[in-house]
N, C-alpha and C positions, 0 to 999 in steps of 0.2 A: 228931605235928604235923598239925593239920588245916588244910586249905586251902579257903577259900571264895572265891566270885567275886562281886564287886560290879558290878552293871550300872549304869553311870552315863550321864548325858546326853552325847551327842556331836552330830555335825552331819550334814547331808545331802549326800551326793554324788549329784548329779542328772545323769542322762545320758539323753537321748532319742536321737535318731539323725540330724542335719543342721540347718540353721537358715535363717532368713529372708534375712538380708542377704548371706550368703555361700553360693553354691551349690556350693562345692568339695566339700561333703560328699555331694552327689549325684554321686559320682565313678565309678560303675560304668562309664560311657561312656569314661572315660579309661584304664581297665585295658587295653582293646584298642587304644586310640589311641596310647599311648606304648609303642612296640615296641623302640626302640633309644635308650636314654637317653644313649648316648655322643654323639649328634648334636644334642642339644637345648640345649646350654648357652650358645649365643650369642644367644638370644632370651628376653626376660623372659616372654613369654606361654607359650612352650613349657616354660620352667622351672616356671611355676605349674601347668601341666597335669601335669607329673611329680610335683609336690608334691601336687596334688589326687588323683592316682591312689593315693597312699599311704593315703587315707581310704576306698578302695574296698571294704574288707571290714568296714566298720563295721556291726554288726548292726542290723536294723530291730526294735528292742525294742517298737515299737508293734504289730507283727503277732504277737500272742500266740497265734494259732491255728496258723499255718503257718510264719511266719518265725522267731520266737523264742518257742517255745511252752512253755517250761519251767515257767511258772506252772501249767500243767495237769498237770504231772508230780508235783506235790507234793500235799498234802492240803487245799489251800484253794480250788482251782478245778477246773472240769470243762469240757471242750469240748462244743459243741452238736451235733456231727454225727460219726458213726463214721468217716467218710472223712477227717476232719481229721488232719493229721500229729501234732498234739499228743496225740490219743488213740492213734494208731498207735504213737507212741513210749511213752506211758505204759503201754499194755497189752502192750508187748514184742513187737509184731507186725512185727519187722524182724530182720535178721541181717547178718552181715558181707558177704554176697553181695548184699543188697538194702538198703543204707543209705538212710535217708530225708533225711539232711542231709549237706552237704559243707563244713562249717565247717573241717575240717582242711585240705582242698585250698584253699579260698578264703583262709584266713588265711595259708597259706604263699605264695600268689601275692602277696598284699599285703606280706608280710614281705620277699619278694625285691625288690619295688619300693622298699621302705624302705631295704634294704641298698644297692641301686644308687644311690639318692639320696645316702645318707651317703658313699658311696665316691667320688662324682663331683661333688658340689656345689662343690668347690674349683675346678672348671673354669668356673664361671659367669663370663661376660664380656659384660655388656650395660650400657651407660651408663644405661639406664633403671632399673636396679636401685638401690634406696636402700641406704645403708650399713647393714649388719647384716641386710638382708632375707633373703638366702639362708641365713645362719646361723640365722635364726629358723625358716625352713622345715625346715632340717636337724634342729633341736631337736624340731620337731613330728614328723618322721619317726622319730626315735629313740623318742619317747614312744609313737607308734602301734605301733611294733614291740614295745615292752615291753607295751603294753596288749593287743595281739593274743595274745601269749604268755600273759598273765595269764588271758585268756579260755580259751585252750587247756588250761591246767593245771586249770581247773575242769571243763571238759567231758571231757577225755581223760586227765587225770593227767599223768605224765611224757611229755615230747615230745623230738623230735630238735632239739637246739640248733643253729641256723644263724645265724651273725652276719656272714656275708659272702656275696656272690654266688657261685654254684657254676657251674663250667664243665661244662655237660652233655655235652660231647664227651669228657670224661675220666671213664669209668665208675668208675675207682678213687677218684675224689674224691667220689662220691655219699655223703652222710652218711645212714646208715640205722639207726644205733643210738640208742635212747632213752637219755637220761641219767636218773639217779635223781630223785626228787621234790625232794630237798634241793638237788641240783645245778641243777635247773631254777629253783627258787626263788631261789637265790643269783645266778644269771645275771640274772634279771629285776630283782632288787633292785639289783644293780650298775648296770644300765641306768637304773633309776628314780632312783638317787642322782645320776647324771650329768644326768638331766633336771631334777631339782630345782635343780641348780647352773646350768643353762643357760636354762631356761624363764622367761618374764617373770612377775612377780607378777600376780595376777588383776586388781588395780586398774589395772594398766598396759596391759591389753588394750583396744584401741579398740572402740567400740560396733559398728563395721562388721566387727570380727573376733570377735564373740561366738561362742563354740563352739570356738575354738582352745584347746588345752590350756595350762594355767598351772602354775606351780610347785606351787600348792596341789592341783591335779588330780593331779599325780604323787605327791604325799604321800598323797592319798586312795586311789589305786590301790595304793600300797605298803601302806597299812593293811589294805585288803581282802585283799591277797595274804598278808600275815603272819597274818591271822585265819584264812584258809583253811588255811594250812600248819599252824596250831596245832590245828585242829578234830579231834575224835575220828575223823572219817571217814578221815583220812589220817595221823593222828598216833597210833601205837600200836594200829592196827586189825589184829587177827590174821587177818581175812578175806582179807588180801592176802599172806599168808605164802607162797603158791605162785607169786606174781607176781615172778619173778626174771629177771635177765639171763643171758647165756651163762655167765658166771663164777659164777653162783649168788648174786649180790648182790641183795637185795631192792630193788625200786624204791621201796617205801614203808618208813617206820619201822613195823615190825610188833611191836616189843618194847614195853616200857612207855612211856606217853606222855612226851614231852619237855616238861616244864613251862616250860622257858626260852622256848619258842616263844610261850607266852601272854604272857610279860613283854615280848617284842619287839613283839607286836601291840599291847599296851596302851600302850607307849611311843610307837609310831607314831601312835596315835589321840590321845594326850595332846599330841604335838607340834603337831597341827593345832589342838587346843583352845587351846594356849598362844599361838597366833598372834594371838588376840583379834580376828580379822577376821570371824568368822562367829557367828551367833546364831540362836536359834529365830525364825522368822518369825511375827508375830502381827498380827491386825487388831483394832482397838479395837471394843468393843461399841457399837452404835448404837441409841439408844432408839427411833428411827423405823423400825428394821428388826427384826422379831421373829426370834429365832434359837433354837437349842437351849439351853434354860435349864439351869442347873446343878441337880443334885439336892441333897438335904439331906445334908451331911456336914460334919464339923468342918473349919473353915478355908475354907469356900467363899466367905466374904466378904472374904478377904484379897486385897489388890490385887496384880496382876501387877508384878514377876516373882516375888514371894514366895508368891503364891497365884494362883488362877484368875480372880479378879474383875477386871472392867474390860476383858477381851478377849472376842472372839467366837471361841469354840473351834471351832465348825463352819467358819466362813469361814477361820480361820487354817490349818486342816488342808486344807480343800478347795482353797484357792488354790494349794497346792503342785503340784496335779495337773491342774487343769481349765483351764489356760491363762489368757488374759486379761492385763491389765496388770500383775499381780503375780507373773508366773511367773519374772521375774528379781528375786531378793530376797536378803537377807542370809544366808539359810540355804543358798543354792546354792553349791556349789564348782565344779561343771562340768556344763553341760547344753547340748544341741544338739537340733535337730529337723529331720527330713528332709521332703521333699515327700510329701504323701499321709498324713503321720502323723496330722494332726488327724482326717482322715476315718477312718483305721483305729481310732483310739482311741474316737471317738464312736460308731462302729458297734458297739462292744462294749456300749454302755449303753442304747440306746433300745429300747423294747418293739416287737414286730413290727408291731402294728396302729397305732402312733403315726402321726399325720398321715395318717389314712385308708390305712394300709398302706404308708407310705413306707419303713418299716424292714423290710418283709417279706423282702427278699433279703439283708439284711446283719445284722439283729439276732439275738440269741440265740447268738452265737458263743462266749461265755464266761460261765459262771455260777459263783456262789459255792456252796460246799457247806455243809451244816448245821454241820459242825465249825467252820468259820470264823465263821459267824453266832453260834454259841454262845460263841465265844471273846471277843466284845466284852463290855465291862463294862456294868453298869447306870449310870444317870446319877448315882448316888451313890458310884460307885467299887467297888461290890461285884460279884462274879461272879454269874451266874444261879443257881449252886448256893447261894451265900451269901444271896442276897436272897429272902426267903420271902413278901413282901407285894407288892412292885411287879411282880415277874416272874410272869406266868401263861403256862404252856407251851402250853395248848390253847385252841381257840375263837377267835372273831373279836370285835373291839370293835364297839360299836353307837353310839358317840358321836364326832362329828367337828364341829369348829367353825372355820371360816375357815382360818387357816394352821396350826392345831394339831390334834392328835388327843389325846383323853384316854382313858386306860385305864379299865377298869371296876374298882370297888373303893371303899374309903373315900376321900372327897374329899381329906383331908389327907395321904394316903399316895400320891397319884398326881400326877405332874408332867406338864404339857403339853409335848409334844415336836414340833418341826418335822419334817415329812417331805416337804416340797415342795408342800404344799397351798396353794392360793390361793382356793379356793372350798369350800363344804361338799361333802364327798364322800358323796353319797347313792347312788352307783352300786356301788362295791365296798368291802366292809369290810376292815379291816386285821387281820392276825393279832395276837392279844394278845402273843405273844412278841416282836413288833417294837416294842412300846411301852416308853417310859421307859428307852431305851438311851442310851449315851454319844454324843457328837457325831460321833466317827469312824464309828460305825455308819451314821448317816444320810448321811454324806458318801460312803459306799462301797457300801452295800447297797440295791438296788432290790427291792421286795417287793410282794405283792398289795395293791392299793389305793394305791400311791404315785402322786402326781400329776406329770404332765409338761406343761409349757406348750407348746401347739401353735402353728403359724404364725398361726392366727386369734386367738390370745390365750386361747382356751378351754383347759380343763384336761382332759387325757386320763388316766384312772385305769387303770393296768395291771392285767391279770388273768393272773397267772402260774400258775394252776391247770392241771393236766394236761388236755389236749384243749380248752382254752379258747383265745381268740384270741392270747394272748401266751405261753402255756405250752407244755408238752412235746407234741410231735406225733410220731406214729410215721410219719414220712415222710422224704423226701430233702431236706427243708429244715432249716436250723439252728433249734434251739429251746432254750428254757430248760428244762433237765431237772430242776432242783432246786427251782424256785420262787423263786429269788433271782438277780436280774441284778446285774452289777457296774456301778455308775454313777460310779465314782471319777473318771473323766476327762470326765464330762459337765459343761459349764459351765451354771450356772443360766440364763444368757442365750441359750444355744443353742436354736434352734427348728428345727433341720434335722438329720436323722439322718446326713447326710453330713458334718456337723461344720462349725464356723465359727470356733472359737477356736483359737489356737495353743497346743498342749499340750506339756508336758514330762512325761517318765515317769522315775520313779526307777530308776536303775541300782543304787544301793545306798543305803539309808536310814540315814545316820549319826546322825540325831537320836535314834534309839533303837537304834542299833547296839550290839553287845556290846563294851563297853570293860571288860575284865577286869583287875583288879589283885589279886594275891594278898594276902590278909589273914590273919594268923596269930592 
């Protein structure tokens, strides 16, 4: 019996890290302020501080260099300076005596606060509290505890399950034994099921409370957790055969993969789809605004949603990441943003010499690698290996006109592609390999010759070649080492390297997440 896996369309679980109208997500200050939760239940303001403290370990996903740098540990991104923690981590320049991150410690601090809130919230006694208000805070605390544990299981594998406050004066009560991966997964799932029952529907969350978790957010975390538990990394991986507890029980499933775990993950994803609350976010094509045109392929004239015609593929994708008025949309399940996030994200994408050197101290922190660049399709849906005419690997183009660049070759075989140009680029030519690519490529990748609108309204064309103004420098300044900057979070209207648009960053992209269903 042969089993295959069908990758189907799902949704986006978006998470950045705090948000505008509610500053409770900037809660680090409350971690030290709330020392004795037994004494705060008579005042609403103090209760809200205790609730806010539960958010204190929310990672800053916007800081991809030093705060949450795991993008640079994979094969799609690279840090711009050797001293960055992301490269220290990726290159294995750390050990148990010199850890570079304290997520384990910080998560457990926040988990303790969540436990304290859950155990004492029934003591709340203030006439200013509205009916159900404290119960809502408690549901948030339970969700956050489950969310932190779901992060820990991805970072550390099995953890020590703590579901109540510990009396530190009683050494014998100290929990020190890790549970198995399956036990940890089951614990988190049980918590999430209760969250799904207690949390409000996403449409019932007030605008002033955007960023608080919903029933659907708990369902999405559940889906990600089950997908992780089913993955070959931890499901049937013999590399962990020596990782056992004192009784010799393996922490991971090191035998043959448990295929039932894939079914559970698929069902959890399907449960979200079946809600019929979320959909792909699209922006209509605008005749007055030139955008990335579709290439020549069968079905390119079929109207959306049965085909790609009638929508702006570039803007539809870009708007999910670059902030602005569309960042709350029907594709989002859960997203928040913290103070300083817009700045952090924008700094990843501007060239160093932009606005006469405004980006010198902050640009070049994160760059794309060639493997990622090559992975994007051509505008006709073919890979660069499949496309023999539109794709040219070497050399620079010599033709540019207004908002478009034309590749060299036969006229009827080359499509004009938007790259951010608003004037003729006579300064820096564009690599041929960056022509005629799909919309997501231009929404994500900055390359030699890409135009950026400066404060004056003029166009700055980046030069990411080594030893040039925006390229790799052998110095103590961050620089683009690969020739490709990541511009995914740059809004086309931003004209300041410090950022101006409110951004969200994908915690997990369910629109193309793996929804696997066994098919025989």
